[in-house]
C-alpha positions in Angstrom: 0.1 0.0 -0.1 1.2 3.6 -0.8 0.5 5.5 2.4 0.7 9.1 0.5 -1.7 7.8 -2.2 -4.1 6.4 0.4 -4.0 9.7 2.3 -4.9 11.7 -0.6 -7.7 9.1 -1.6 -9.3 9.4 1.7 -9.0 13.3 2.2 -10.3 13.8 -1.2 -13.3 11.2 -0.8 -14.3 13.4 2.0 -14.0 16.7 0.4 -11.3 18.0 2.6 -8.5 20.3 1.3 -4.9 19.9 2.3 -5.2 23.1 4.4 -8.3 21.8 6.4 -6.8 18.5 7.1 -3.5 19.9 8.2 -5.4 22.3 10.4 -7.6 19.6 12.1 -4.7 17.2 12.5 -2.3 20.0 14.0 0.4 19.8 11.3 1.6 22.4 8.9 0.2 22.2 5.3 3.8 21.9 4.0 4.2 18.9 6.2 1.0 17.3 5.0 1.9 18.0 1.4 5.2 16.5 1.6 3.5 13.3 3.0 1.2 13.2 0.3 3.8 13.8 -2.4 5.8 11.1 -1.1 8.9 12.9 -0.3 8.4 12.5 3.5 7.0 9.3 5.3 4.8 10.2 8.5 5.1 8.5 11.8 2.7 6.2 13.2 1.5 9.2 15.4 1.5 11.7 12.7 -0.6 9.4 10.6 -2.9 8.6 13.7 -3.6 12.8 13.8 -4.6 12.4 10.3 -7.0 9.5 10.9 -8.4 11.1 13.9 -9.1 14.3 11.8 -10.8 12.3 9.4 -12.8 10.3 12.0 -11.2 6.8 11.0 -9.0 4.3 12.7 -5.5 3.4 11.5 -6.8 -0.1 11.0 -9.6 1.5 8.6 -6.7 3.5 7.0 -4.8 0.4 6.1 -7.9 -1.7 5.2 -9.0 -1.1 1.6 -12.6 -2.1 0.6 -13.5 -4.2 3.8 -10.8 -6.5 3.2 -9.0 -8.0 6.5 -6.0 -6.3 7.8 -3.1 -8.6 8.1 -2.9 -9.7 11.7 0.7 -8.8 11.9 0.3 -5.3 10.9 -2.9 -4.9 13.3 -0.8 -6.0 16.1 1.9 -3.7 15.4 -0.6 -0.8 15.0 -2.2 -1.7 18.3 1.1 -1.8 20.0 2.4 1.6 18.6 -0.9 3.5 19.3 -3.6 1.3 20.8 -6.1 4.3 20.8 -6.6 4.6 17.3 -7.3 1.1 16.3 -11.0 0.1 15.6 -11.1 -2.9 17.9 -9.9 -0.9 20.9 -12.7 2.0 20.6 
């Protein structure tokens, strides 16, 4: 999965501008643009801010079209940021 493309896809699907998402997530617009362009990789924490701002969990971010999330990835996400995985809500 390309994180940058997925971030753009979800943001555009919700009709949110980069400026609005950056403000909601508490990061600079230039930082978000660098991530969306693929010139910078987000940390799990930063990615969780973008997910929270869009009302989704990290699990939902990594699951495309209702497919199951890889159990190893889900376990890693839960350990890294337990408050933003769907099963811990």
